[in-house]
C-alpha positions as a Python dict, from the first residue, in 0.01 Angstrom:
ca = {
    (1, 'M'): (0, 0, 0),
    (2, 'A'): (-182, 96, 265),
    (3, 'D'): (22, 297, 627),
    (4, 'S'): (97, 82, 885),
    (5, 'A'): (220, 307, 1116),
    (6, 'P'): (-7, 331, 1436),
    (7, 'V'): (-208, 593, 1495),
    (8, 'N'): (-181, 671, 1877),
    (9, 'F'): (-438, 842, 2090),
    (10, 'F'): (-458, 1212, 2068),
    (11, 'G'): (-312, 1154, 1673),
    (12, 'G'): (-479, 1134, 1366),
    (13, 'S'): (-658, 1411, 1376),
    (14, 'P'): (-983, 1412, 1162),
    (15, 'L'): (-954, 1807, 1063),
    (16, 'N'): (-818, 1993, 768),
    (17, 'R'): (-645, 2271, 953),
    (18, 'L'): (-646, 2514, 680),
    (19, 'S'): (-347, 2697, 809),
    (20, 'W'): (-364, 2980, 480),
    (21, 'L'): (-678, 3035, 569),
    (22, 'R'): (-604, 3162, 946),
    (23, 'S'): (-529, 3471, 851),
    (24, 'S'): (-873, 3569, 636),
    (25, 'Q'): (-1125, 3739, 831),
    (26, 'P'): (-1368, 3711, 559),
    (27, 'F'): (-1327, 3319, 565),
    (28, 'L'): (-1315, 3260, 960),
    (29, 'N'): (-1643, 3536, 1035),
    (30, 'A'): (-1795, 3374, 792),
    (31, 'I'): (-1775, 2993, 914),
    (32, 'I'): (-1816, 3132, 1288),
    (33, 'S'): (-2181, 3195, 1156),
    (34, 'S'): (-2247, 2825, 1004),
    (35, 'G'): (-2547, 2585, 1132),
    (36, 'S'): (-2279, 2314, 1106),
    (37, 'T'): (-1944, 2467, 1318),
    (38, 'R'): (-1889, 2297, 1675),
    (39, 'W'): (-1674, 2457, 1985),
    (40, 'L'): (-1489, 2262, 2226),
    (41, 'V'): (-1505, 2504, 2581),
    (42, 'F'): (-1220, 2493, 2807),
    (43, 'K'): (-1190, 2624, 3155),
    (44, 'D'): (-865, 2653, 3368),
    (45, 'G'): (-731, 2360, 3128),
    (46, 'K'): (-1069, 2172, 3172),
    (47, 'V'): (-1236, 2025, 2870),
    (48, 'L'): (-1648, 2077, 2907),
    (49, 'M'): (-1820, 1746, 2912),
    (50, 'S'): (-2167, 1647, 2951),
    (51, 'S'): (-2365, 1365, 3062),
    (52, 'S'): (-2773, 1299, 3025),
    (53, 'T'): (-2994, 1243, 3324),
    (54, 'S'): (-3287, 1183, 3093),
    (55, 'N'): (-3295, 816, 3158),
    (56, 'G'): (-3249, 760, 3491),
    (57, 'P'): (-2848, 743, 3616),
    (58, 'S'): (-2627, 981, 3523),
    (59, 'S'): (-2453, 834, 3186),
    (60, 'K'): (-2115, 815, 3123),
    (61, 'P'): (-1916, 1215, 3015),
    (62, 'S'): (-1882, 1276, 2683),
    (63, 'P'): (-1718, 1599, 2544),
    (64, 'A'): (-1964, 1891, 2470),
    (65, 'F'): (-1920, 2022, 2132),
    (66, 'L'): (-2124, 2316, 2134),
    (67, 'S'): (-2300, 2556, 1811),
    (68, 'T'): (-2214, 2902, 1770),
    (69, 'K'): (-2548, 3029, 1870),
    (70, 'E'): (-2515, 2801, 2227),
    (71, 'V'): (-2171, 3010, 2255),
    (72, 'R'): (-2257, 3316, 2109),
    (73, 'A'): (-2353, 3528, 2446),
    (74, 'L'): (-2006, 3413, 2502),
    (75, 'L'): (-1809, 3537, 2246),
    (76, 'G'): (-1797, 3913, 2271),
    (77, 'P'): (-1869, 4175, 1981),
    (78, 'D'): (-1871, 4092, 1665),
    (79, 'P'): (-1656, 4132, 1453),
    (80, 'F'): (-1509, 3775, 1605),
    (81, 'F'): (-1156, 3849, 1382),
    (82, 'S'): (-977, 4101, 1251),
    (83, 'Q'): (-1114, 4381, 1521),
    (84, 'G'): (-994, 4694, 1482),
    (85, 'Q'): (-898, 4983, 1718),
    (86, 'H'): (-1313, 5040, 1855),
    (87, 'E'): (-1540, 4790, 1964),
    (88, 'G'): (-1769, 4703, 1578),
    (89, 'D'): (-1485, 4823, 1372),
    (90, 'L'): (-1316, 4592, 1071),
    (91, 'A'): (-966, 4648, 1058),
    (92, 'A'): (-870, 4760, 740),
    (93, 'P'): (-785, 4377, 515),
    (94, 'E'): (-417, 4555, 419),
    (95, 'V'): (-239, 4555, 737),
    (96, 'P'): (-69, 4235, 800),
    (97, 'L'): (-28, 4315, 1171),
    (98, 'L'): (-468, 4280, 1172),
    (99, 'E'): (-489, 3989, 1010),
    (100, 'A'): (-775, 3787, 1227),
    (101, 'A'): (-658, 3983, 1470),
    (102, 'R'): (-878, 3979, 1853),
    (103, 'F'): (-837, 4248, 2109),
    (104, 'R'): (-1186, 4200, 2280),
    (105, 'G'): (-1396, 3926, 2356),
    (106, 'P'): (-1243, 3550, 2519),
    (107, 'P'): (-923, 3382, 2355),
    (108, 'I'): (-1103, 3147, 2034),
    (109, 'V'): (-875, 2934, 1793),
    (110, 'F'): (-991, 2810, 1483),
    (111, 'L'): (-908, 2451, 1518),
    (112, 'G'): (-974, 2301, 1126),
    (113, 'L'): (-1257, 2133, 944),
    (114, 'Q'): (-1391, 1822, 965),
    (115, 'E'): (-1459, 1784, 576),
    (116, 'A'): (-1787, 1555, 473),
    (117, 'E'): (-1673, 1154, 447),
    (118, 'G'): (-1658, 1098, 38),
    (119, 'E'): (-1667, 1493, -14),
    (120, 'D'): (-1447, 1702, -210),
    (121, 'A'): (-1509, 1967, -7),
    (122, 'L'): (-1200, 2160, -44),
    (123, 'P'): (-970, 2181, -364),
    (124, 'S'): (-720, 2369, -327),
    (125, 'S'): (-780, 2578, -629),
    (126, 'D'): (-1049, 2712, -430),
    (127, 'F'): (-860, 2853, -211),
    (128, 'S'): (-567, 3100, -396),
    (129, 'A'): (-537, 3468, -329),
    (130, 'K'): (-759, 3543, -609),
    (131, 'T'): (-1070, 3361, -475),
    (132, 'D'): (-1330, 3491, -229),
    (133, 'P'): (-1281, 3341, 90),
    (134, 'A'): (-1641, 3413, 204),
    (135, 'A'): (-1789, 3255, -125),
    (136, 'V'): (-1609, 2987, -72),
    (137, 'A'): (-1679, 2915, 270),
    (138, 'A'): (-2069, 2900, 164),
    (139, 'R'): (-1976, 2581, -46),
    (140, 'I'): (-1831, 2435, 218),
    (141, 'K'): (-1939, 2063, 330),
    (142, 'G'): (-1822, 1942, 685),
    (143, 'T'): (-1769, 2038, 1056),
    (144, 'P'): (-1571, 2354, 1122),
    (145, 'Y'): (-1403, 2308, 1494),
    (146, 'F'): (-1306, 2619, 1732),
    (147, 'S'): (-1188, 2610, 2090),
    (148, 'L'): (-1296, 2912, 2333),
    (149, 'D'): (-1130, 2944, 2709),
    (150, 'V'): (-1429, 3089, 2963),
    (151, 'S'): (-1119, 3116, 3252),
    (152, 'E'): (-1193, 3467, 3265),
    (153, 'L'): (-1514, 3504, 3220),
    (154, 'G'): (-1778, 3519, 3535),
    (155, 'Q'): (-1919, 3160, 3566),
    (156, 'K'): (-2325, 3295, 3626),
    (157, 'D'): (-2208, 3356, 3260),
    (158, 'V'): (-2152, 3028, 3140),
    (159, 'D'): (-2374, 2901, 3339),
    (160, 'V'): (-2628, 3091, 3221),
    (161, 'A'): (-2533, 3004, 2863),
    (162, 'L'): (-2463, 2644, 2945),
    (163, 'Q'): (-2827, 2611, 3042),
    (164, 'S'): (-2987, 2757, 2748),
    (165, 'S'): (-2819, 2478, 2506),
    (166, 'V'): (-3001, 2198, 2338),
    (167, 'L'): (-2792, 1916, 2516),
    (168, 'A'): (-2899, 2111, 2882),
    (169, 'R'): (-3267, 2155, 2779),
    (170, 'G'): (-3254, 1789, 2737),
    (171, 'G'): (-3190, 1711, 3052),
    (172, 'A'): (-2761, 1694, 3013),
    (173, 'K'): (-2567, 1821, 3298),
    (174, 'F'): (-2242, 1983, 3221),
    (175, 'E'): (-1912, 1975, 3450),
    (176, 'F'): (-1511, 2075, 3294),
    (177, 'F'): (-1302, 1761, 3368),
    (178, 'D'): (-933, 1744, 3378),
    (179, 'T'): (-852, 1632, 3018),
    (180, 'R'): (-621, 1391, 3166),
    (181, 'V'): (-932, 1232, 3394),
    (182, 'A'): (-1157, 1219, 3069),
    (183, 'M'): (-937, 1084, 2814),
    (184, 'R'): (-1046, 754, 2922),
    (185, 'N'): (-1434, 855, 2773),
    (186, 'F'): (-1269, 1043, 2440),
    (187, 'S'): (-1302, 853, 2093),
    (188, 'Y'): (-999, 839, 1897),
    (189, 'E'): (-1161, 1097, 1672),
    (190, 'D'): (-1223, 1322, 1971),
    (191, 'A'): (-892, 1274, 2177),
    (192, 'A'): (-713, 1435, 1874),
    (193, 'I'): (-981, 1693, 1842),
    (194, 'I'): (-942, 1799, 2200),
    (195, 'A'): (-531, 1779, 2215),
    (196, 'E'): (-514, 2038, 1967),
    (197, 'G'): (-780, 2236, 2137),
    (198, 'R'): (-619, 2178, 2465),
    (199, 'S'): (-245, 2293, 2381),
    (200, 'M'): (-374, 2590, 2151),
    (201, 'V'): (-568, 2710, 2461),
    (202, 'D'): (-294, 2640, 2679),
    (203, 'W'): (-37, 2851, 2439),
    (204, 'N'): (-233, 3132, 2445),
    (205, 'A'): (-291, 3165, 2834),
    (206, 'R'): (-1, 3120, 2891),
    (207, 'N'): (230, 3401, 2708),
    (208, 'K'): (59, 3740, 2751),
    (209, 'F'): (331, 3929, 2745),
    (210, 'C'): (630, 4026, 2463),
    (211, 'P'): (933, 3843, 2529),
    (212, 'A'): (1130, 4087, 2354),
    (213, 'C'): (997, 4431, 2547),
    (214, 'G'): (730, 4279, 2810),
    (215, 'S'): (450, 4477, 2661),
    (216, 'P'): (121, 4289, 2634),
    (217, 'V'): (30, 4082, 2334),
    (218, 'Y'): (-225, 4009, 2075),
    (219, 'S'): (-428, 3749, 1914),
    (220, 'L'): (-352, 3701, 1514),
    (221, 'W'): (-444, 3463, 1260),
    (222, 'A'): (-757, 3295, 1452),
    (223, 'G'): (-551, 3201, 1741),
    (224, 'W'): (-239, 3099, 1621),
    (225, 'K'): (2, 3396, 1623),
    (226, 'L'): (86, 3659, 1923),
    (227, 'S'): (181, 3990, 1810),
    (228, 'C'): (329, 4262, 2067),
    (229, 'L'): (107, 4558, 2136),
    (230, 'T'): (328, 4833, 2073),
    (231, 'L'): (307, 4719, 1682),
    (232, 'L'): (-58, 4837, 1651),
    (233, 'P'): (-113, 5121, 1427),
    (234, 'W'): (-281, 5302, 1690),
    (235, 'S'): (-7, 5266, 2015),
    (236, 'D'): (149, 5552, 2140),
    (237, 'N'): (524, 5410, 2188),
    (238, 'T'): (598, 5808, 2254),
    (239, 'G'): (956, 5752, 2429),
    (240, 'R'): (1004, 5391, 2380),
    (241, 'K'): (1244, 5238, 2189),
    (242, 'P'): (1109, 5017, 1936),
    (243, 'C'): (984, 4630, 2020),
    (244, 'P'): (1258, 4419, 1865),
    (245, 'T'): (1001, 4215, 1716),
    (246, 'A'): (882, 4473, 1474),
    (247, 'T'): (1157, 4303, 1232),
    (248, 'G'): (1209, 3957, 1160),
    (249, 'L'): (1078, 3633, 1229),
    (250, 'H'): (1032, 3578, 1557),
    (251, 'N'): (935, 3206, 1654),
    (252, 'F'): (835, 3299, 2011),
    (253, 'A'): (550, 3446, 1838),
    (254, 'H'): (338, 3081, 1712),
    (255, 'P'): (221, 2814, 1935),
    (256, 'R'): (572, 2568, 2036),
    (257, 'T'): (552, 2192, 2033),
    (258, 'D'): (792, 2049, 2302),
    (259, 'A'): (958, 1706, 2152),
    (260, 'V'): (1019, 1459, 2449),
    (261, 'I'): (1214, 1087, 2399),
    (262, 'I'): (1045, 834, 2540),
    (263, 'T'): (1199, 496, 2557),
    (264, 'V'): (1158, 94, 2644),
    (265, 'V'): (1497, -91, 2691),
    (266, 'T'): (1447, -475, 2615),
    (267, 'N'): (1785, -706, 2695),
    (268, 'A'): (1930, -844, 2352),
    (269, 'E'): (1750, -1192, 2373),
    (270, 'N'): (1482, -965, 2376),
    (271, 'D'): (1281, -1123, 2678),
    (272, 'K'): (1278, -880, 2934),
    (273, 'I'): (1257, -461, 2962),
    (274, 'L'): (1320, -161, 3154),
    (275, 'L'): (1079, 24, 3343),
    (276, 'G'): (1121, 328, 3587),
    (277, 'R'): (916, 481, 3877),
    (278, 'N'): (920, 830, 3877),
    (279, 'R'): (942, 957, 4263),
    (280, 'K'): (599, 1181, 4179),
    (281, 'W'): (425, 897, 4043),
    (282, 'P'): (127, 718, 4246),
    (283, 'G'): (127, 373, 4350),
    (284, 'K'): (331, 174, 4198),
    (285, 'F'): (341, 256, 3879),
    (286, 'Y'): (626, 151, 3626),
    (287, 'S'): (644, 337, 3273),
    (288, 'A'): (925, 309, 2993),
    (289, 'L'): (1190, 628, 3063),
    (290, 'A'): (1142, 944, 2876),
    (291, 'G'): (1326, 1320, 2854),
    (292, 'F'): (1303, 1621, 2661),
    (293, 'I'): (1525, 1661, 2379),
    (294, 'E'): (1796, 1947, 2426),
    (295, 'P'): (1934, 2173, 2158),
    (296, 'G'): (2222, 2045, 1910),
    (297, 'E'): (2104, 1723, 2003),
    (298, 'T'): (1942, 1419, 1743),
    (299, 'L'): (1672, 1227, 1858),
    (300, 'E'): (1920, 930, 1913),
    (301, 'D'): (2110, 1139, 2122),
    (302, 'A'): (1880, 1211, 2344),
    (303, 'V'): (1779, 857, 2390),
    (304, 'K'): (2107, 729, 2480),
    (305, 'R'): (2174, 1060, 2746),
    (306, 'E'): (1808, 996, 2940),
    (307, 'L'): (1868, 630, 2938),
    (308, 'W'): (2269, 661, 3085),
    (309, 'E'): (2141, 994, 3359),
    (310, 'E'): (1811, 835, 3477),
    (311, 'A'): (1912, 498, 3516),
    (312, 'G'): (2268, 484, 3441),
    (313, 'V'): (2272, 209, 3138),
    (314, 'K'): (2443, 251, 2811),
    (315, 'V'): (2201, 171, 2514),
    (316, 'W'): (2272, 92, 2138),
    (317, 'G'): (2013, -25, 1857),
    (318, 'V'): (1790, 278, 1898),
    (319, 'R'): (1490, 186, 1691),
    (320, 'Y'): (1188, 462, 1632),
    (321, 'H'): (809, 305, 1682),
    (322, 'S'): (571, 622, 1648),
    (323, 'T'): (484, 955, 1774),
    (324, 'Q'): (223, 1105, 1963),
    (325, 'P'): (66, 1434, 2046),
    (326, 'W'): (24, 1465, 2446),
    (327, 'P'): (-129, 1802, 2572),
    (328, 'F'): (-11, 1870, 2889),
    (329, 'P'): (68, 2127, 2817),
    (330, 'A'): (235, 2091, 2430),
    (331, 'N'): (465, 1758, 2390),
    (332, 'L'): (546, 1546, 2098),
    (333, 'M'): (680, 1234, 2248),
    (334, 'V'): (858, 1003, 2038),
    (335, 'G'): (858, 635, 2072),
    (336, 'F'): (1158, 433, 2066),
    (337, 'Y'): (1281, 109, 2171),
    (338, 'A'): (1690, 53, 2247),
    (339, 'I'): (1881, -233, 2360),
    (340, 'A'): (2096, -258, 2719),
    (341, 'D'): (2288, -520, 2898),
    (342, 'P'): (2088, -628, 3175),
    (343, 'S'): (2358, -784, 3381),
    (344, 'V'): (2497, -403, 3433),
    (345, 'P'): (2319, -290, 3747),
    (346, 'T'): (2108, 27, 3730),
    (347, 'R'): (2177, 309, 3900),
    (348, 'T'): (1913, 628, 3972),
    (349, 'D'): (2179, 860, 4176),
    (350, 'L'): (2293, 1058, 3895),
    (351, 'D'): (1978, 1301, 3794),
    (352, 'N'): (1786, 1167, 4095),
    (353, 'E'): (1462, 1146, 3909),
    (354, 'L'): (1369, 810, 3932),
    (355, 'E'): (1280, 619, 4247),
    (356, 'D'): (1388, 304, 4117),
    (357, 'A'): (1414, 142, 3761),
    (358, 'Q'): (1374, -278, 3676),
    (359, 'W'): (1389, -530, 3450),
    (360, 'F'): (1082, -745, 3403),
    (361, 'T'): (1021, -1014, 3187),
    (362, 'R'): (768, -1095, 2917),
    (363, 'E'): (581, -1306, 3157),
    (364, 'E'): (594, -1037, 3455),
    (365, 'I'): (421, -759, 3231),
    (366, 'I'): (172, -963, 3017),
    (367, 'A'): (24, -1040, 3359),
    (368, 'I'): (-12, -714, 3452),
    (369, 'L'): (-193, -587, 3090),
    (370, 'T'): (-447, -912, 3140),
    (371, 'N'): (-498, -766, 3522),
    (372, 'P'): (-822, -506, 3501),
    (373, 'E'): (-606, -318, 3694),
    (374, 'G'): (-306, -337, 3582),
    (375, 'T'): (-331, -30, 3352),
    (376, 'N'): (-515, 169, 3537),
    (377, 'I'): (-342, 492, 3608),
    (378, 'N'): (-556, 655, 3814),
    (379, 'A'): (-547, 406, 4106),
    (380, 'R'): (-386, 486, 4425),
    (381, 'G'): (-141, 265, 4591),
    (382, 'P'): (129, 225, 4830),
    (383, 'E'): (392, 533, 4723),
    (384, 'K'): (678, 289, 4719),
    (385, 'P'): (857, 94, 4431),
    (386, 'F'): (745, -296, 4339),
    (387, 'E'): (997, -502, 4581),
    (388, 'K'): (1031, -845, 4365),
    (389, 'K'): (1118, -1138, 4548),
    (390, 'V'): (1457, -1303, 4522),
    (391, 'G'): (1357, -1645, 4324),
    (392, 'S'): (968, -1508, 4268),
    (393, 'N'): (839, -1304, 3976),
    (394, 'A'): (549, -1055, 3969),
    (395, 'T'): (331, -1292, 3805),
    (396, 'E'): (264, -1460, 4192),
    (397, 'Q'): (24, -1255, 4334),
    (398, 'T'): (-246, -1358, 4620),
    (399, 'S'): (-505, -1118, 4537),
    (400, 'D'): (-640, -906, 4194),
    (401, 'E'): (-438, -644, 4288),
    (402, 'P'): (-155, -594, 4046),
    (403, 'P'): (191, -596, 4219),
    (404, 'F'): (255, -283, 3977),
    (405, 'R'): (75, -99, 3725),
    (406, 'V'): (198, 30, 3353),
    (407, 'P'): (54, 324, 3128),
    (408, 'P'): (-248, 208, 2886),
    (409, 'V'): (-247, 215, 2509),
    (410, 'T'): (-351, 573, 2494),
    (411, 'A'): (-36, 683, 2639),
    (412, 'V'): (289, 569, 2379),
    (413, 'A'): (438, 456, 2641),
    (414, 'G'): (146, 191, 2683),
    (415, 'L'): (144, 120, 2320),
    (416, 'L'): (546, 41, 2374),
    (417, 'I'): (474, -186, 2621),
    (418, 'S'): (248, -374, 2458),
    (419, 'D'): (396, -405, 2157),
    (420, 'W'): (679, -549, 2287),
    (421, 'A'): (497, -794, 2534),
    (422, 'Y'): (261, -922, 2238),
    (423, 'R'): (567, -980, 1973),
    (424, 'K'): (455, -713, 1749),
    (425, 'V'): (761, -580, 1715),
    (426, 'Y'): (1127, -709, 1800),
    (427, 'V'): (1385, -534, 1947),
    (428, 'G'): (1702, -757, 2017),
    (429, 'N'): (2017, -901, 1863),
    (430, 'S'): (2144, -594, 1704),
    (431, 'E'): (2505, -501, 1734),
    (432, 'Q'): (2593, -278, 2011),
    (433, 'K'): (2807, 30, 1865),
    (434, 'K'): (3074, 187, 2034),
    (435, 'G'): (3053, 553, 2134),
    (436, 'N'): (3050, 838, 2431),
    (437, 'L'): (2719, 673, 2571),
}
């Protein structure tokens, strides 16, 4: 039976992440040299995009996926992974603290392999501990992907490398774009790869020091683990206490993903939804209500708590919809529907996060969704809430300018709103359950 679950933008990655090979330097160093390998380049969290000018006006920017040859000058000295104490040294294979370690050159992360369509490129038996990964790498059919963070490199060095690329020689222009702005130009597959790459680049950039002892950290496992520099075999720790990370499993050594619930609230009759406007949002922008999961809390409990704290509504009938990776910097948006009573006044004075919260009819929402500017989240407008006149609704307008805006379906909030508006889901008439919230 086909899977009917929605694949949200930034989700549905086409990559086999090959997590069990992140510690294998023979495999990693071999596939870096592959002619099919492609690189996503980031600078200060922005993704490299290219636009062609060879046939008249500049084309719409698209993600620039470069070859290893094109970025080689930026990668630093080899070996690229399992670097030893001195430049050019290959670390001893029997030292776990040096597995795919990297001390020199800019941060790079192995993102995974996009397998060739119709090819059984990676039978699991090929990757047992008894098999030579380098030999397997030579047989792989597909496209390996890496991310490269050039934030700490000189702009001149980056420019020289980019201008020598095939795209530049064909007349393309390069520019680093904010991912939120550029995402409108991503395909679904590219968006999923970029989401992984941006989150990993951000995690490596934010975590420079050991949270246990304050010493610098270094990269392991092809960018997927960080370790304290004091643990290296050649570190001089005279007069220091051993770092607590020397023993045990430490979660801060691995990439984190922060879960966020995001909820569209309907009435029991399923003909109205509650949306809110954050004080920091531009224009008359309204969206589903959201918040981070707290320790010792279920997803359902977080939905009830956040709706009460932000809008003063008590909800029931919490129902899961879907999830979406959100790489700003590394969140997992967990979409829900819930039910509340619209006759009870909303209030935004509890945590003061929202400027406004209003109930909207299905007709009002559809009018926004069908307006060409209704889901343009980059549009600027009056920095004040939407004021609905008594006896009117949001469909009554005198210009093409929408009375308010909602997220596009590339955000799970927009999908929750759209699915409800076009009756792809039914939420109402669920029996209210008693409880603290």
